[in-house]
N, C-alpha and C positions, 0 to 999 in steps of 0.2 A: 848213842850203844844200838838201842832196844829200835828206835824207831830207825836205825837205818837198816836192821835186819827184820824190822819188821817189813820195810816197802824193798826189800829183793828178792820177802818168800812170795809177798805178793804177785811182785814183777814174774816170777818165776811158776806160784801159780798160770796166771793171766798167759801167761806165755805158754805152760801147758794148755790148756783151756782151747786158745787160739789154733793149737796146733791141729788140736781133735778137733775140732769143724773146720779146719780149712777147706778141707772136702768134700763137706757135708754140703747141700742142697739150697738151704737159706742162705748161708753166709755167702756162697761163686755168684746168688741172682742180688744178693744185697752188693758185692763189690760192684756190679754187674751199674748197678742205679747209680751207684754211684761215681763210678766210675763215667757215666757218662753223664752227668750232670758239671763235674769237674772239666771235664774237657772241653764242652759249650764254651763256659764261664769263662775259662782261661786262655783258652781259645779267641772269643769275642773278644777280651781285654786286653791281649798283646797283639793282634791286628789291629782294633781302634790305636795303641801307643804305636805300631810302628806307621801307621797313617798319619798317625799327628805328628809326630817326629818330621816323616818326609814332606808334609806341609808346610814345619818349619822352615827347614833349611830349603825346602823351596821359593818361602817367602822372601827368603834371604838372598836368594841361588837368582831367584825370577822376576824382580820387582823393577830393576833396572834403574834403581836411585834407589835412594833413601825413605823420600815423600813421593807420592803421587798422588795430585788432586787430581780428582774427572769427574765431568761437570757434561754437561747437552749444551750450555755457551760457551763465547769464550770469552774471558778474563776484561776488567775496560784496564785500559791503560792504568787507574788509578791504585786498580787491586793489583797491576803487574807489580807495578813500584813497590808497592806496599811488601809484595814475598821477595822482590827481592831488596829489598830493607831490610830482611829478616835472615834470607838465605842466601846462600853464598852462589845457586850455579841454577840456571830456569831454561829447562828445555821443553820445546811445544810441541806435542804429537794429536796429529787429525783423522781421525777414522769414521767409517761411513758404510754400510754394508748397500750394495750391490749386486745387481744382478749383470756378469760377462757374456756373451753372445762372441762365439767365431764360430762358421761357415756352419749356422744353425742350429747349433751344439752351444745349451746356455748352463749353465751353473752358479748358483748363489755365492758368494763368497762378502771378507771384509776388506778394505782398501784403507792402509794408513800412510798417510804421509807427513815424513821428516824434512829434516833442511840437515846441513849438511854440520851440527854441530850434535846430530844423534850417533850412535849411541851418546849418555850421558855417565852410565857403566856399564861394565859387560861386556860382551861384545857378539858383532854382528856377524855370524856365519852365512856364507854363500857360496854356491858351486856355479861352474860354469854348464856339469853333464849331471843326468839323474842318478849314477853310481861311484859319482866324481870325488874328490877326499875335499872338506869343508876345507873354505879360508874366511880369516877375520877381516874384515873392513871397516875403515875407520869413518867411513858415513853411509850414510843412506845410494840410494839412485844416483843418476844425474837425470835434469830434467830433460823429459822426453821418452825417458825411461822405465820399466815395470820388471818390478821380483814379485816371479810367482813361489808361490808352495808347489811341491811333486805332484800334489794330486793334484791344483787346480788346472796345472799343465798337461799332466794327463785325464786330465777332462775332458778340456778343450783340444786336446787333440793336437798342441803347440810343442812347438822346439823354440829352442833360444836361437833369436835372427829373426824369428816370425814377428811380425805385427800384429798388434791387438788393435782396434776402434775402440773406445770408450765415447758415449756423448758426444761422436764427430769428431776426436782428437782420436791420433794416430800416435801409441808407444810399441816402441822395440822392446822385447821379451828380451832380457838379456841376461840376467842369471836368474840361479834356482834358490830360492826361501829355502833354509835349513834351521836356525836358532835367531829368536829373539828374544835380547836382555831384558825387555818390559814385558816378556809373552804372558805374567800369570797375573795380570791383569785384562785381558780378555776369560777369564775365570774356567778354562782348559774344556772352554767348547772345540768342536769338530770342526765350525765355520773354515772354512777355506780361507786362503789369505794371500795377497797383496800389495808392494812398496813402491808408493810413487814420492815422487821431489812435492816438496811443498807449491813452491809454483804450478805443479800443474793441477793441483785442488784447487787454485783459487782460477783458472783458467778452464774445469771443468762447469765451470759457473754451477756447482750444487746450491740449491736454496740453504741457508746456512743452518735454519731449524734439525736440517741430516744429517750436521756434523757433528760428532763427538766429539770433545775436546781434553786431551790429558797432560798434564802441564808434573814433567820429570823436576823432580828437586834434591837440591844436594844440600845432607844439612847433618849437624853434630846432631848429641841427644838433648839438649838445650832449646836448639834450633826448631828441633822434630816438635819437642811440647809447645812453643809459640806459634808453630802453624796451627794444631791442633785445637788453639784456643781461637785464634785468630777466625779459622775456618767455621768453630764453631758460629763467634759473635756476626763473621759478612757473609759467609757463605753457609746458609744452616744446608740446602738438600743436596751440597756437591759429596761425593764419598770420599773417604781420604784414607789411602794404606800407608805404611808401614811400616819398619823393619824391626820396629816395638810392638806391635799388633798383630793382630790374628787372622790368620791366612782366609783370603774368600769362602774355601772351603769348609772351615775349621767346626761351624756349627750347622753344615749340611754334615757330614762325618758323625757331629754327634749325636745328630738325629737320627741318621741311621741306627747309632750304636744302641741310641735308647729304644729304640722302635723294636731290636731285635729282643735287646732285655725283656724288655715290655712284653712280648711275644714268647720268653721263655715262661712266664706262670703257668704255659700248657706242659710244659716239659716238669715245673714241680710238683704241680697239681696231679701229674701223671707219677712222678719219685711218691707224692706223700701217698696217692693209695698204695700202691707198690710196696712200700716202706710199712705201712699200716698192718696191709699182711703178713710180712714178713714178722713183724713184729711180737705178732701170739706166739710166731713159733720162737723167738729170743724172749719173752718171756717166758713159757717154758724151761727150756733149758737153763736159761741162766735161775730162776726159781728154783728149777730142781740143785742145781750146781750149789748156788748158797744156801740150800738147805742142807746138801751133805756138809759141808764144812760147818755149820752152826753145830751141827748133832757130834763133829766132831771139836765142840770147846770154841772154835770161831766167830768172832761178833759179830752182826751183821753189819755194822760199816767197813769190815774185813771181807765181806762178802760183795758190796755198791763199790770199793776199790777195784775187786777183780775184774768188776763190770765194765766200770769205767778202764782199767788198765788195756783189759782186751779189747776194745772199740779201738782206744789208741795205737795200738800197736796196729790192728787193720787198716787205719787210716794210714800211718807211717810206711807200710809195707805196699799201698796202694799209691801214692802219690810217685813215686821215681818213672812207674807204667805210664801215668797220668801225663805224667809233665814232656815224655817222652815221649807219648803218641798224640798228647797238642804242637809238638815244636813240627811235627809231624806236617800235621793239619796246616798249623799256622804260614808255614813254608805254600803247600797248596794254595792258601788262599791268597799269598801274596804273588802266587805264580799267575793268577786268575787275574788279579789288580794289575798286575805288571803292563798289561792290552791297554789299560786303562790312562795310568801316572805310565809315563818310563823314568826309570830310573829308583823304581822301586824298590828298596833291599827289606831281607828280612833284616831285619831285628827283633835282640830278643833283651827283654827289658826286665830286670830283677823282682825287681818293685809291686811289676804288672806283673809277677804272678804271685810273688805271698801276697797282695792285698788279696787277692777273689779268693785261692786258696782259703784262709787264715773265714770270710767273708760263708762260703760254703764251708768250710768245716765246722761253724759256727753251728748254719740252718740243721746239717745232720744232727750236733749236737742237741738241736731243739725234737728235733723228728723222732731220736732216739730216748727221748725223757719220759715216755712212760713206761720205758722194758725199767730204769731207774729210780722210778718211783715207786716200779709195784716191789723191788726185792727190799727197796727199807721201808715199804709201809707194812708188808703184808707179813705175818710170825710166820714158824715153823712150821707149826700145821698147814696152815693157808698154803704153805711151799710144796708142799706134799700134796696138795690136794690140787695144788696147779690153779687154782681160781683167778683171773687176771685180770675179772672186767672191774666192772666201777668205776673208784676215779679214774684209773691209769686210763681205763676206755678212753672218757670225757677229755681228760689230759691229750692224746693224742688228734683227736678231731679241731682242738681249740691251737694245737701246737702245728696245725699244717694250715688253718686259717690265716695265724698271723705268721707264716711265712712266706704267704702269698701276698696280703699285706704291707709286710716288709718289699716285697720281690716288684711286688705295683707304685709304690712311693719313692726307691729307689732310680725306678727307670721312667718314669712317669715327666714329660716337658712338658706339656701341656693337657689339660681335663679333657678336650676332645677327644684325644688321640686315645687316651687312656678310658673315659668310658665307652669308647666304639669298641675296644678288642676287651673289656673286661666283660659288655653286655653280650658279643657274639661267643666268648665264651660258657658267660653264666647259662643263657638262651639254651645253648647246644646240654649242657648239662642236666639243666633242668626236664630239657627236652628224653637227655639218654633216661634216666629215675622215672618221667613217667612211664615212657616207654615198657622200663624193663618191667615194673610194679604192677600195671593195668591189665599188661599180656600175660604174665601170670599168674597171676588174681584168677584174671577171665579164664583165660585154658585152664585152670586148674578147675576152675567152678562150674565148666561146659561140660568136663570130661570123667565127674562125679560117678556118674554112674554106667558108666561107658570101662567097659574091660579091656585091658590092650599094653602092648609096653610105653604107645604112647604120654595116655592117660595116667599110665604111672611114672612117667620121665618127668613128664610135667610135675605133678605132685611131690619128687622130690625135690624137684628146682624151686616151687614152691615154698618150702621149709627152708630152706636156704638161700630165702630173697634177698640179704644184704650180699651175700657176697657175691651173689648171679650179678646185683645191682654193681655192682664194684667193677667185676669183671667187663659189662658191657660200655660202665662209661670210662673205660681205659680202651679198651678197642675203638669204642665210638669218635672217641676225641681221635684218635690216629686216624681214621678215617675221612673225618669231615675234616681233617688240615690239606690231606691228601687229596678229596675233593674242588675246599675249597679252594687248590692251586692249582690242579692242575685242568678241573674241567666249568669253574667261575671263569677266571682271568679268561681263557681259550674264549667262553660264548660272554662275555664282556667284550673284545675283539670284532669278535661277528656284531652283535650287537651295533657297535657303536660305529663301525664301517657302513652299514646298512642306513643306522637313523643321517647319518652328514652326507651321504647321496642321495639322501629322500628330500632334505631339507636343504642344505646347504651347498649342493652342484659338486662339481670332482675340479675348481678350483677355489681359491682362498686367497683373498687380497689381506695379507695384517696392516700393513701400514702404506699410506698413496694421502699426498697430498693433497689441498684445493682442487690446484693447477691440474693434476693428473687425474685426479677423481672427476672432474670435470671431462676433459679428454676421453678417457675409459669409458663415461656415461654415452657422448658422443660415437664412439668409437664400437663400442656395444650395440648402440643402433642400428649402424651401418652394416655388421658385420651378422650382425642377427642372433647375437646372443645376449640371453636371459640374465640379466642381472636380477641376482635370491635376495639379498641383504646389501643394503648400505647403513650403515652407521656410524655419528662421527664420534669423536674423542679429543681430547688435550692430554699434553702429559701433566701431571701432579704429582710434589712430594711429599710422602705425611712428614712432618717433623716434629709433632708433638700431640698430647691428648691432653682434654684439660689445662694447657699452659704448662704440664709435665711436658721434657721429651723424651720421645718414642723407645730410647734406649730406655732408659727410668721406667718409665711409664711397664713395660713387658720387655721382664730379662732375659724368659726360656724361651731357647729355641720354639720355634714351632714354622712351618709352611707359612702364612701368613705375615708374619715377624719379618723370614728370609725374604719377600717378594715388596712389603713395604720397604724394606731397606734401601729399594730403587723406585723411580719414578715409574706410576703406573698408568693404564689409562683410564682416564675421569670423563665420562658418555652424560651427557643432557637429553631428557627426554621430559615434555609437557605431561604425558601421561603415560602411567604403566606401559613399560611395553610389553608384546605379547608374549613373550617368551620369558615373562619376569608375573609372580605375583607376589605382593605383600605379605608379608611374615607376621609383621605387626607395628606399628605406631600407624598414620597415615599420611599416606603421598600430597604434597602440595596440589594449590587448587589454582586453574588457571588465571585468575584475576587475584590471584594473592600478590602483595610487595615485597615481601621479603624473599632476598635469592641467596641468603645463608643457608640454607639447610641444603642436605643430604641425605639420602637411604646408603642404607650397608649389607649387602650380602649377607646374613644370619649365619650363615657356618663360619664368616671368615667375626662378625659379632661373637660370638661365642668362642672361637680361637682368643679374638685376643681380649676377650675379658668388654667388652663395647657395651654402653647398654643407650637405650633412648633419652634424651635431653644431654650427652654427654658433647664435648665442644673438642673437633677436631683443626690443627693448622695445617692446613698444606700451602709449600712452595712450588708458583704455578710462572714462571717466566720470570726469574728475580723478588717477583714481588708474594709477602705472606695474603691469605686467606683467611679467614676464621670460617666453620660453618657448622652447626649444629644437627646430630645427630634426630630425624623426626620421625624414619620410617627403618623397615628391614626387607630384604627381597631372599626369594627364594626364585630359584631357574624352574621353569613348565616347560616341559617337551611339545612340539606340535608348530613351531614359530624361528626354526631355524637357533641355532647352537652359539651365535654370539651373544655375548651378555658381559656384563662388568660388573665389580665388584662395588666401583663407589661411580652412585646418580645423583646428577643435580637441577635444578630446574634451568631453560633456557633463560628465562631474566638475570642470569649471574653472570650473563656473555657480556651484557651491558658492561660490568663491572672489574671484567677480567681481558687482559688484553697478551694473547698467548695465539701461540700458530697451533692450526684447526688439520686432524690428520684423519682418515676415513678407514673401521675393515670395513672390507664386501665381498660377497662370494658370488660364483657364474658357474652357467653350466655352458662345458661346450663338448661341441660331437666332435666324432674322429677326426675328422676332416678339417676343422680349425683350429687344433692345436700350432699350428704351422705357422699361426695369425700372432703367436706370443712372442716371437724371437723379436720381428722390427718397433713392437712395440717395447720391449726390455731396451732395447738401439737405445729407440728414443729416451725411454725413463728408467735408467740404468739404476735406480736407486729405488724403485718399485717394487717391494716385499711381495712375491705372493708363491705358493707355493700350490702342487697339487694335490688332489685326494688320496692320491695314489702316494707320495711322499709323505704326508701325513700319517697312512696307515703301516707306512713297514718303519717310520720312526717308532709310533705306537707299538706294533709286535715286535723291536727289537727292547724297548719299555718291559714289554712282557717278558719277553723275554730270559731276559738279566733278569728281574723279580722270580718267576719260576724257579730260576735254576738255584736262588738264594735259596727261595724255602724248600724248595727238594732235599736239599742239601738239610736242612734243617729236617722236612719233613723224616729221613736216614734216623737221626737221635729218637723222634718221634714213631718209628717202626722198633727201632728197638724199645725203648719203656715199653713198649704197648707189648711186646713180646714178652718181657721179662711181667710185666703185671697177668699177664696168663698163667705163665711159669709163677708166680707168686702168692698165687691163687688157688689154683694145685696145688703146690707145697703146703699150705697151712691147711692147707681142707684137706691132705692126702689121709691122716688117722680115718678122718671120717668115712672118706672115700671108702678103704681097707673097710672098714666095720658093714658098711651100706652092700659093697661087693659080697662080705661072706656069707652074711644075711642070704642071702637073693641064690648063692652057691648051697648057702646048704640045705634050703627046702627043693633043690634036685635041680638047681636050672643051670646050666654049663657057663664054664666062662666065654662063649659068644658070645648071649644072652645078654653078659655084664655089657660086654663091649657095642653090640646098637644100643642099651640103654646111654648109654658114653655119647655113640654116636648121633644117636635124636637130643641128648641134654646140649652137643654143642651145637649141633645145626641150626637147635631154635637158639641159644644166646648166640649167633651169627648172622641170625635173620633180622631178633630185635635190633642187634647190631647195626645193621646195610642201613634198615630202613630209618631208625634214628640217625645214624649221618647224611643218610639225603635228605630225608627234610631241613635238619640242620643248617646245612650246605642251603635248601634252597633257599628258609625264611634270610638264612641272611647274605643271599642273592640278592631276595626282595627286598629288602632291609638298606642293601649298598646302593644299587640299584633307585631305587626309589627317592634316596636321602642326598646321593653325592649328582643322578644324574637325571633324574625325576622320569628316568626308563620301568616299559614293565621287563620283569625278568623271562625271559622263557629258554629254557633251559632246552638242554641235547639230552632226548629219553634214550636215544640210542647210548648213552657213553652212561646213563644212568641204571639201564641193564648191566650191561659188563660190568660196572663197576659194585654192582649186587653178585653179580654173580664170584666175580674175584673176591670179594671181600667173604663170603659164604665161605668158596672153595678153602680160602691162607687160613681162619681161623678155626673151621672143624678140623682140617689137617692137624694143625700145630696143638687146638685143644687134645684133638682124643691120640695125638702123639706123645703128649705131655703126663696124659693120664696114664699113659700105658705098665708105669708101675704098681698100680693095686689090683691092674690082672697078673701079674705075674706068679701068684704066691698060690699054695693050694689055701683049703678052706682050714685046715690046720693054724697053716703058718698067719693067715690075717687075721683067727682068731684070738694066735698069741702074741700081733700088732696090737695088739687092743692095749 
């Protein structure tokens, strides 16, 4: 009974304390910090959950079969029979990438060949007009007919009834493709699509190595497991998808979520700065309140319980608002992504709300621990004095570090990405600290013997070096991220385009057979076209590392793992290519007999955790080959951008029987572009792309990244403003003391305002210089490590950015400090 009464009394006291402080600035700022972090994490979690749910539904609805087996070669008769012994029904489709031409226009497209048994599951929907109602078809097109999707039809200016010529074969355009039940296996590419009959694919005479085969299989759960085991044993290089497994894009979105979560380190770091500033105010008020309670006979534990309950009440009242706003943000993100994923719906998952809320609230509790520790450890006398330094101060620092480490470990999916993110942030923070300390220290020393407002302002800032450094770090991180987004990505696009035009020409050939490449060399000579680079390769699928399957060797998602899940290009070269440099190990010698050795790109080695001496098993043209890693290489600019992750000695060609392909680049004059159409008409499977198209794709990617990070930067801007306000709030009493002393000597309020203006202008200047230098250093590191290029920033952008940061920071700082200038000398003195 007494315990129940005590809880009610403590709760009532905490509620009274909470209402008393609710409208005070330190509580408002704390709610902003907590609200922004909760909003970001809840929205990220809900968006990820909705996308994963969509992908799972998409897997069930767009696989077109219970199991899909996909590989470059067709199954042998024996293999086909073994699958039929396990499963109920098998339907074969063939895909080939081509460039279709019509009346001088060309467009890359993917042709799918099907027979009368297609589709196996789901609906094949077509229409006879662009705006016509879709109709379900029981089978694909008849021989001699071709069905095109709406974009391809419009791109080639075709209409229903027109004829399209492919490799000297005429096809009648008879239907418009709207939906394919096995569309999932295209990986949500934006490639334009066409469909023909299997008999026509054979008549076109495409080289067998250019055709990709997919086997749509009807199977129950037990048969699916048998097929998975059969594939692992007989076709380890094949890709198998099934309704019991993951969507092909599931790991991609997991990596996206991890990257955004890892980027939230910046948010948590800035929150730690703001909360540490606000903690000073909370300590004073909680200690004073607890002291009053203890002086009236309450125990120290009661004061601690009241502080805990007051904090819990503030969290409980904050959550409904945050959840409501996050639901709106979640809806906006789903609406934005619906342009990429059709039928993506807003989906609210209760568990996906509870889990991040619990995690973030636990983090807030860790941040608030110094306050509770100070209340618990201090005596009544110390509480009245307001001594909140000592152990609590260090607990605050350690708590922040633990939180940042926890966020890093939770969202880190590979060491390379984590190291790059943390390094960039750490370098920026260190730079901000160095600039603030060195600038204020040197400035104060140089102006010691000079009178005036500027020397006095520098002297006062030097006395509050720690608080000023905190302000500069918070604002500087915000400016750094915005600069990194808006300037660095812009410069990256311009640099890459300029470099590719200089070294690669304006046309890039990504895949040409030996016959096609020999013809192109003669054709280029006849047309006086300059061939810049020609590099051969074959396709190889990595299946094992040190006799351990790739899936078991590395289970964390990464870009390297995603690439190696498909066949990669394997290049051969006797000497180190001109655009490569050996990073570790030793390149093979010309007279060496050992052909089972390879060199791997250094970044891939790091990403996958590979080491020199490891053995890799590659599946090449239905055969397994083992190679030892003897060297690693990096990209070096100056000799073209065509480079390969994996390279082997040419002597290996005597032991490996596999089709050879080539990558190449060439330079066309303006009047020579018209000769490409006849070339594509002769070789529709020749994959070429212009530099203009590559640049457009790159610009679209950068635009998407910029949009995402700009939205993220909005939260950074809000937190930066909170950091400024929190630092001002925590030092407001000291500012009042300073102004009262100045005004007591006969100076006017305008003098205090001028000092404030100078102080914030110096703060903004250090911040701007630090952010620009941080961005420049990050640019140098990224350009050198990723592209081996020299970073050349746009100095007009730098100057404009400097002016913007100076004006915004100075204006906000002066405006937020206005309270300390409103009172008279007597009021300022009474406020101490």
